[in-house]
C-alpha positions in Angstrom: -5.4 -4.3 -16.7 -7.9 -1.7 -17.6 -5.2 0.6 -17.4 -3.0 -1.1 -19.7 -5.9 -2.0 -22.2 -6.5 1.7 -22.4 -2.8 2.7 -22.8 -2.3 0.2 -26.0 -5.4 1.3 -27.5 -4.3 5.0 -27.4 -0.9 3.6 -28.9 -2.9 2.2 -31.4 -5.0 5.4 -32.0 -8.1 3.9 -30.8 -10.9 6.0 -29.3 -11.2 5.1 -25.4 -14.4 7.9 -24.9 -16.6 4.9 -23.8 -16.9 5.2 -20.4 -18.5 8.5 -18.7 -17.0 11.6 -18.3 -19.3 12.9 -15.3 -18.0 10.3 -12.9 -17.3 11.6 -9.4 -14.1 11.4 -7.4 -14.5 9.0 -4.3 -13.7 11.8 -1.7 -12.9 11.0 2.0 -12.9 13.4 4.8 -9.3 12.8 5.7 -8.7 14.6 8.8 -6.7 17.6 9.4 -3.1 16.6 10.1 -2.2 17.3 14.1 1.4 17.2 13.5 2.5 19.9 10.9 5.8 19.6 8.9 8.6 21.9 9.6 10.6 22.5 6.8 12.3 25.1 4.7 13.6 25.8 1.2 12.2 23.2 -1.7 11.5 19.7 -0.6 11.5 16.5 -2.3 8.9 13.8 -1.3 7.3 10.3 -3.2 4.1 9.4 -2.9 2.4 6.1 -4.5 -1.6 6.2 -4.5 -2.4 3.4 -7.6 -2.2 4.5 -11.2 0.6 7.3 -11.3 -1.7 9.2 -13.8 -3.7 10.3 -11.4 -1.3 10.9 -8.4 0.7 12.9 -10.4 -2.3 15.0 -12.3 -3.6 15.8 -8.7 -0.4 17.1 -7.4 0.5 19.2 -10.8 -2.5 20.8 -9.8 -1.6 21.8 -6.2 -0.3 25.0 -5.2 3.8 25.0 -4.1 4.5 22.0 -6.0 7.2 22.8 -8.6 7.5 19.6 -9.9 5.7 15.9 -10.4 7.6 13.0 -12.0 5.8 9.6 -12.5 8.2 6.7 -11.8 8.5 3.4 -10.1 10.0 2.8 -6.7 10.8 -0.2 -4.1 12.8 -2.4 -7.2 15.7 -2.3 -9.0 17.1 -0.8 -12.1 17.2 -4.2 -13.7 13.2 -4.1 -14.4 12.0 -0.5 -13.9 10.1 -0.5 -16.8 6.4 -0.2 -17.2 5.9 -3.6 -18.7 7.9 -5.1 -16.1 6.1 -3.4 -13.5 2.9 -3.9 -14.6 3.0 -7.4 -14.3 2.8 -7.0 -10.5 6.2 -9.0 -9.6 8.9 -6.7 -9.4 8.4 -5.3 -6.0 8.0 -1.6 -7.7 5.3 0.7 -6.7 3.7 3.2 -9.3 4.8 6.4 -7.7 5.4 10.2 -8.0 8.4 12.2 -6.9 7.3 15.9 -6.0 8.9 18.8 -5.3 7.4 21.3 -3.4 8.0 24.6 -1.6 6.7 24.3 2.1 6.2 27.9 2.7 3.2 27.5 0.4 2.4 23.8 0.6 3.7 21.5 3.5 4.0 18.0 3.6 1.5 16.9 5.8 -1.2 19.1 3.4 -0.2 16.8 0.4 -0.6 13.9 2.6 -3.8 15.0 3.3 -4.4 15.9 -0.5 -3.5 12.2 -1.3 -5.7 10.5 1.1 -9.1 12.8 0.6 -9.0 13.0 -3.3 -6.2 10.2 -4.6 -5.9 7.2 -3.0 -8.1 4.9 -0.2 -5.8 4.2 2.5 -7.6 1.1 3.4 -7.2 -0.9 0.4 -4.2 -3.4 0.0 -2.5 -3.5 -3.8 -5.0 -1.7 -5.5 -7.1 1.5 -6.4 -9.9 2.1 -8.4 -10.0 -0.4 -11.2 -6.4 -1.5 -10.8 -5.0 -4.4 -9.2 -1.6 -5.2 -8.1 0.8 -4.5 -5.7 2.3 -2.2 -7.8 -0.9 -0.4 -7.3 -0.2 -0.1 -3.6 -0.6 3.4 -1.4 2.7 3.8 0.1 4.4 6.6 1.5 8.2 6.8 1.0 9.9 9.7 3.3 13.1 11.2 2.2 13.8 12.9 5.6 13.4 12.5 9.6 10.8 14.9 9.6 8.8 13.4 7.0 9.1 10.0 8.3 7.5 11.4 11.6 4.9 13.4 10.3 4.0 10.3 7.9 3.9 8.0 10.8 1.8 10.6 13.1 -0.6 10.9 10.2 -1.3 7.1 9.3 -2.2 7.0 13.4 -4.3 9.9 13.3 -6.3 8.2 10.3 -6.8 5.1 11.9 -7.8 6.9 15.1 -10.3 9.2 13.4 -13.2 7.0 12.2 -13.2 8.2 8.8 -13.1 4.9 7.3 -14.7 1.6 8.3 -11.8 -0.6 7.7 -8.3 -0.6 9.2 -5.9 1.8 7.7 -3.4 -0.3 5.2 -1.2 1.8 3.7 2.7 1.6 5.1 6.0 4.1 5.4 8.1 2.4 3.1 11.9 3.1 3.3 13.4 5.2 0.5 15.1 3.5 -2.1 16.3 4.6 -5.8 13.5 6.2 -7.6 13.5 5.4 -11.5 11.5 7.9 -13.8 8.9 6.2 -16.2 8.5 6.2 -19.9 8.4 10.1 -21.3 5.0 9.0 -22.6 3.4 8.6 -18.5 4.9 12.1 -17.6 2.0 14.5 -17.7 0.0 11.8 -19.2 -3.5 13.2 -17.9 -2.6 16.7 -19.1 -1.9 15.7 -22.6 -4.2 13.5 -23.1 -7.4 14.7 -21.3 -9.8 12.8 -23.1 -8.5 9.6 -22.8 -11.1 7.1 -21.3 -9.1 6.2 -18.4 -8.6 10.0 -17.4 -12.0 10.9 -18.0 -13.5 8.2 -15.6 -10.7 8.2 -13.0 -8.6 11.0 -12.6 -10.1 13.7 -14.0 -12.8 13.7 -10.9 -9.6 13.4 -8.7 -8.9 17.1 -10.0 -12.3 18.5 -9.8 -12.7 17.1 -5.9 -9.1 18.6 -4.9 -10.3 22.2 -6.7 -13.8 21.5 -4.4 -12.3 20.5 -1.3 -8.9 22.3 -1.0 -9.8 25.7 -2.9 -7.0 27.3 -1.3 -4.2 24.9 -2.7 -5.5 24.1 -6.2 -4.3 26.1 -9.1 -6.0 25.8 -12.7 -2.5 25.6 -14.4 -0.9 22.5 -14.6 2.3 22.3 -13.6 4.6 20.1 -15.5 8.0 18.6 -15.0 
C-alpha cells in the first residue's frame, strides 16, 4: 500500500519528496454539533480516521489536547503490530487515543474537527490513498456521555445535507487500545518532508488552522 511503501523507503533512507508539497486538504463543512458534551477533568477518547499519522498530527495541533497516541483498536494483542494490522485481516483499525481538557475543547468539537479536516465519514474501509478495513473511520466512545454525543452527531451529519453519500462511520464498542510502534509516534512532526506527510497530512493541519483558528495551536503536542 502507498503508506507502507513510503515507510519502507524512509527506513531505507530513500528520499520520498516526489509528491507535491502544496496539496489542499478536502475540507467538509461538518455541522456544529447540536449536542454538546458535558464533561469535566481530563478525558480520553479514541478515534479512527484512516492513517493514524494524520489523525494524530491534527489532534496534536488542537488546543486542549494533552496527549495523542497512535495505535490499534478492535483486535487482540496477538496481532497488534503494524505488519499484521496493515494486512487488513486482524480486525484492528489504525486509531489515536486522545487525552483532552474539556474546559478547552469539548468531545463534540473533536468530532467536528475529525469529520471536517481529517476523515470523510461516507467512505467504507478507506481514506485518502489507503484501502482496507484497518483504515476505516470509527468513533470509539469510552463513556456513556461520549457514546450519546457520538450517536447524536452521526445522526446530525446524516441530516445535514453536507455529504451526497450516506454516512458510513460507525460507533464501535471500546476494546483494548494497543500503542503503535515507537517509530509511528509523532511521525508527522518528526518527518515533515516525508512524501506521504507532505501530500496527505500537512494539508490537514493547514485546514485545521484555517477552519478552526480558535482551537489551533502551532506548537506540536507530543505524547
